ZAMARGU-4260 file (C-alpha; in steps of 0.2 Angstrom, whole numbers, plus 5000, padded with zeros to 4 digits):
<rodrens>
0) 4747/5059/5141 | 4758/5047/5130 | 4753/5029/5132 | 4767/5022/5144 | 4770/5037/5153
5) 4764/5040/5170 | 4755/5053/5173 | 4765/5066/5183 | 4781/5058/5180 | 4795/5072/5178
10) 4782/5086/5182 | 4793/5094/5197 | 4809/5092/5188 | 4818/5104/5180 | 4828/5104/5162
15) 4838/5113/5153 | 4830/5126/5139 | 4830/5115/5123 | 4826/5130/5110 | 4830/5121/5092
20) 4820/5135/5084 | 4830/5149/5092 | 4840/5161/5082 | 4858/5168/5086 | 4861/5185/5086
25) 4879/5183/5082 | 4885/5171/5068 | 4893/5155/5076 | 4912/5153/5074 | 4916/5135/5069
30) 4934/5138/5078 | 4925/5140/5095 | 4915/5125/5092 | 4932/5114/5090 | 4943/5109/5106
35) 4958/5118/5106 | 4968/5102/5108 | 4958/5091/5094 | 4970/5083/5079 | 4964/5094/5067
40) 4972/5110/5073 | 4990/5101/5073 | 4984/5092/5054 | 4981/5113/5050 | 4997/5119/5058
45) 5007/5107/5048 | 5000/5111/5032 | 4998/5129/5035 | 5017/5131/5042 | 5028/5117/5038
50) 5023/5108/5024 | 5030/5113/5006 | 5017/5112/4993 | 5025/5123/4981 | 5023/5107/4967
55) 5005/5107/4971 | 5002/5125/4965 | 5015/5123/4951 | 5004/5112/4942 | 4990/5124/4937
60) 4994/5136/4925 | 4984/5151/4921 | 4968/5145/4912 | 4952/5150/4912 | 4936/5142/4919
65) 4930/5139/4936 | 4944/5141/4950 | 4951/5126/4958 | 4951/5121/4977 | 4964/5130/4985
70) 4978/5114/4990 | 4980/5119/5007 | 4960/5115/5008 | 4962/5100/5000 | 4977/5092/5008
75) 4971/5098/5025 | 4956/5088/5021 | 4964/5073/5014 | 4978/5070/5027 | 4966/5074/5042
80) 4955/5059/5033 | 4967/5047/5031 | 4973/5050/5051 | 4954/5046/5057 | 4950/5033/5043
85) 4939/5043/5029 | 4947/5039/5013 | 4932/5038/5002 | 4931/5053/4992 | 4912/5054/4993
90) 4911/5050/5011 | 4924/5065/5013 | 4913/5076/5004 | 4899/5072/5016 | 4910/5074/5033
95) 4916/5092/5026 | 4895/5095/5027 | 4892/5086/5043 | 4907/5083/5055 | 4914/5100/5064
100) 4932/5094/5061 | 4931/5092/5043 | 4921/5111/5041 | 4933/5120/5051 | 4950/5111/5041
105) 4938/5117/5024 | 4933/5133/5030 | 4915/5129/5028 | 4918/5127/5009 | 4911/5110/5004
110) 4921/5101/4990 | 4912/5088/4980 | 4920/5070/4978 | 4923/5071/4959 | 4934/5088/4964
115) 4943/5077/4978 | 4946/5061/4969 | 4953/5072/4954 | 4964/5080/4966 | 4970/5065/4973
120) 4973/5057/4956 | 4982/5072/4950 | 4994/5076/4965 | 4998/5056/4967 | 5016/5058/4970
125) 5014/5075/4978 | 5003/5069/4991 | 5016/5055/4994 | 5030/5065/4999 | 5018/5077/5009
130) 5014/5063/5022 | 5033/5059/5021 | 5035/5077/5026 | 5021/5074/5039 | 5028/5058/5048
135) 5044/5066/5050 | 5034/5081/5060 | 5025/5068/5068 | 5043/5059/5074 | 5050/5077/5079
140) 5035/5082/5089 | 5035/5064/5100 | 5022/5055/5091 | 5034/5042/5084 | 5049/5035/5095
145) 5053/5020/5087 | 5055/5010/5103 | 5048/4994/5097 | 5041/4993/5080 | 5029/4977/5071
150) 5033/4971/5054 | 5017/4961/5045 | 5011/4957/5029 | 4994/4955/5020 | 4989/4948/5002
155) 4978/4963/4994 | 4968/4957/4979 | 4975/4965/4963 | 4961/4973/4953 | 4964/4960/4940
160) 4954/4944/4935 | 4960/4927/4930 | 4949/4927/4913 | 4959/4942/4909 | 4975/4931/4909
165) 4984/4919/4897 | 4996/4905/4898 | 5012/4906/4888 | 5008/4892/4875 | 4992/4901/4874
170) 5000/4918/4871 | 5011/4913/4859 | 4998/4902/4848 | 4985/4917/4850 | 4998/4931/4845
175) 5002/4920/4829 | 4983/4922/4824 | 4983/4940/4826 | 4997/4944/4818 | 4990/4935/4803
180) 4974/4946/4804 | 4984/4962/4805 | 4992/4957/4791 | 4975/4954/4779 | 4966/4971/4787
185) 4982/4981/4782 | 4983/4973/4764 | 4964/4978/4763 | 4968/4996/4771 | 4967/5005/4753
190) 4952/4998/4747 | 4943/5005/4761 | 4950/5022/4761 | 4933/5028/4751 | 4924/5021/4764
195) 4930/5028/4779 | 4929/5045/4772 | 4911/5042/4768 | 4909/5034/4785 | 4919/5045/4797
200) 4918/5063/4788 | 4930/5075/4779 | 4941/5077/4797 | 4948/5061/4797 | 4962/5055/4787
205) 4958/5047/4773 | 4972/5032/4775 | 4964/5028/4793 | 4965/5009/4799 | 4947/5002/4802
210) 4943/5002/4820 | 4946/4982/4822 | 4961/4983/4815 | 4967/4997/4828 | 4961/4985/4841
215) 4969/4969/4837 | 4983/4979/4833 | 4985/4986/4850 | 4982/4969/4859 | 4995/4961/4848
220) 5007/4973/4856 | 5000/4970/4873 | 5004/4951/4868 | 5022/4953/4862 | 5023/4964/4879
225) 5016/4951/4891 | 5026/4937/4881 | 5041/4947/4885 | 5037/4949/4903 | 5035/4931/4905
230) 5051/4927/4897 | 5061/4940/4907 | 5053/4934/4922 | 5061/4915/4919 | 5076/4920/4915
235) 5078/4932/4931 | 5074/4916/4941 | 5085/4902/4933 | 5099/4918/4933 | 5095/4919/4952
240) 5095/4901/4955 | 5109/4896/4945 | 5120/4909/4956 | 5113/4904/4972 | 5119/4887/4969
245) 5137/4892/4960 | 5140/4902/4978 | 5134/4886/4989 | 5146/4877/4980 | 5160/4891/4983
250) 5164/4896/4965 | 5171/4914/4965 | 5163/4927/4958 | 5165/4925/4937 | 5160/4908/4938
255) 5146/4916/4945 | 5141/4926/4933 | 5144/4915/4918 | 5134/4901/4925 | 5118/4915/4929
260) 5121/4921/4912 | 5120/4903/4905 | 5106/4900/4914 | 5097/4915/4909 | 5100/4912/4890
265) 5095/4896/4891 | 5078/4898/4902 | 5061/4892/4895 | 5046/4898/4901 | 5034/4885/4909
270) 5018/4881/4897 | 5008/4886/4911 | 5016/4902/4918 | 5002/4916/4917 | 5002/4936/4913
275) 4988/4949/4917 | 4982/4962/4904 | 4971/4971/4916 | 4986/4971/4929 | 5001/4964/4921
280) 5014/4965/4937 | 5000/4956/4951 | 5004/4939/4953 | 4992/4921/4960 | 4993/4922/4976
285) 4985/4910/4991 | 4975/4921/5003 | 4969/4921/5019 | 4953/4912/5015 | 4962/4899/5006
290) 4958/4903/4986 | 4970/4910/4975 | 4969/4927/4968 | 4979/4939/4958 | 4986/4947/4971
295) 4999/4960/4980 | 5007/4957/4997 | 5005/4974/5006 | 5018/4976/5018 | 5020/4988/5033
300) 5029/4992/5049 | 5019/4999/5065 | 5029/5009/5079 | 5021/5003/5095 | 5022/5016/5106
305) 5012/5029/5096 | 5002/5017/5082 | 5008/5026/5069 | 5014/5018/5052 | 5032/5021/5049
310) 5035/5012/5032 | 5026/5003/5020 | 5029/4996/5003 | 5019/4982/4990 | 5028/4970/4983
315) 5023/4955/4969 | 5031/4943/4980 | 5019/4930/4988 | 5031/4926/5001 | 5037/4939/5017
320) 5053/4931/5020 | 5059/4941/5005 | 5053/4958/5015 | 5065/4959/5030 | 5079/4967/5024
325) 5070/4980/5012 | 5058/4985/5025 | 5071/4987/5039 | 5083/4995/5026 | 5066/5007/5021
330) 5061/5010/5038 | 5081/5015/5041 | 5082/5028/5026 | 5066/5035/5031 | 5068/5039/5050
335) 5088/5039/5050 | 5089/5026/5065 | 5085/5008/5069 | 5072/5004/5085 | 5075/4996/5100
340) 5067/4982/5096 | 5060/4975/5080 | 5045/4960/5081 | 5044/4950/5065 | 5032/4935/5065
345) 5033/4920/5059 | 5032/4919/5042 | 5046/4929/5041 | 5059/4916/5050 | 5073/4909/5039
350) 5094/4907/5040 | 5096/4923/5030 | 5085/4934/5040 | 5091/4926/5057 | 5108/4929/5050
355) 5104/4947/5046 | 5096/4952/5063 | 5112/4946/5072 | 5123/4955/5060 | 5111/4972/5063
360) 5112/4969/5081 | 5131/4968/5082 | 5132/4983/5071 | 5122/4993/5081 | 5130/4987/5097
365) 5116/4981/5107 | 5106/4996/5104 | 5095/4985/5090 | 5088/4969/5095 | 5076/4957/5083
370) 5063/4946/5090 | 5059/4934/5077 | 5045/4922/5080 | 5051/4904/5074 | 5037/4895/5076
375) 5017/4898/5078 | 5010/4899/5095 | 4992/4895/5096 | 4979/4908/5104 | 4980/4906/5121
380) 4993/4894/5124 | 5008/4896/5137 | 5024/4900/5130 | 5036/4885/5137 | 5049/4887/5149
385) 5066/4894/5144 | 5076/4881/5145 | 5091/4879/5160 | 5108/4879/5157 | 5121/4888/5146
390) 5117/4887/5128 | 5124/4873/5118 | 5140/4879/5108 | 5133/4871/5092 | 5116/4880/5094
395) 5109/4886/5076 | 5102/4906/5074 | 5086/4897/5075 | 5087/4889/5090 | 5097/4903/5100
400) 5083/4915/5094 | 5069/4902/5101 | 5077/4902/5117 | 5079/4921/5117 | 5059/4923/5114
405) 5054/4911/5129 | 5064/4923/5141 | 5057/4935/5150 | 5061/4948/5139 | 5056/4940/5123
410) 5038/4935/5130 | 5037/4953/5136 | 5040/4960/5119 | 5033/4949/5106 | 5016/4949/5117
415) 5016/4967/5119 | 5017/4968/5100 | 5008/4956/5091 | 4994/4971/5097 | 5001/4981/5084
420) 5000/4965/5071 | 4979/4966/5075 | 4979/4984/5072 | 4988/4985/5056 | 4976/4970/5051
425) 4963/4985/5052 | 4972/4997/5045 | 4976/4987/5030 | 4958/4985/5026 | 4953/5004/5024
430) 4967/5012/5014 | 4963/5023/5000 | 4963/5014/4983 | 4964/4995/4987 | 4947/4995/4998
435) 4945/4980/5010 | 4950/4967/4995 | 4954/4973/4982 | 4966/4985/4973 | 4956/4999/4961
440) 4972/5008/4956 | 4976/5003/4938 | 4994/5005/4938 | 5008/5000/4949 | 5014/5017/4955
445) 4995/5020/4959 | 4995/5004/4969 | 5011/5009/4980 | 5005/5026/4982 | 4988/5020/4988
450) 4995/5007/5000 | 5009/5020/5006 | 4997/5033/5008 | 4991/5031/5027 | 5008/5035/5036
455) 4998/5045/5047 | 4984/5034/5048 | 4991/5023/5065 | 4972/5028/5070 | 4957/5014/5066
</rodrens>
């Protein structure tokens, strides 16, 4: 008898049979092990009967070699993985062996992580289209109601280092140095032809440029591109500021346009303006921990009733306040309708957004209502009572919205929607290709798709 077990304990208790080494007379069926109403069956039905996978199949030519995995298998696994929060290709390989639902979706096949990663990279564009189709089917099936949605954003670290960036002044100086080096190396190219033939073999061209020249020449191209981009950014900002000032003064369209052109033409790049070589689209932004990093601003709108992300975008504009209009318009374009209630955090509050909300509400005949927080409310802090009496005739849009948020309807809508903001915060930390704090996607197109893929991953 083992130590700590009382003699006779459990002797008269009857237990169920447990025979780990028992041999099954009939091979087991995974289909019997998976509940009939399991989410994976819904995903399988969508892939098999509803999604258009022609582009996946069309990308494969009839070549020799090991046959690739069927796109249906890979889409089933990836789509279900995003729904349940499994995004890593290595983790997907593991669950295709260990987890019944994944084994059922993969029909007992176990694609290795390299195959999964290659498939995902090869079909990024098509996967985005497929996931959009799946979202539309979710809406048709009643999984998305758009009764209430919540908008929020987060800063996502870019795959870029500040050490890989260069200021405009330093960029101009370094560009001249490298240009001189390239010119000198080009002048010596004829003299090294014979040496290159001996070094690289006869299969190389006799006039091949030295590796050092090729590297510096390509870097010179990058420097020129970075400089041009900084100048274009400065011109665009100058044009925007000048046109805004002209409109505020009441100038007509021709004057506004001319002032914008003049400002863009005379724009000067700030000497400390930077461009990153690893990720030229990234911008330095302040993150939640108070530090500054090369970052992207990730935005998402969440359906409150079904916890499904219905619109996403990734931008290099740091402030959230400029994202309300494009995100609502993207939601409208995707879903074909507007929600009954739109909850917007205080970081998005501005006179322009309040005016836009009023315009949308009027155009919808009251079918869509905005609740835009006009200030931060600390956790546990009681919302002040709504002021008594009529709303003053000279009340600003901000004052009217603040008053609306204090009504029973406003308090109920906004306090309930904050749970969805919390859910979004969890969802954003596991986005494939972005990791918890950093984007591993190398290209701007890849980053946008990496953030946009989890359209069905409303579940944590």
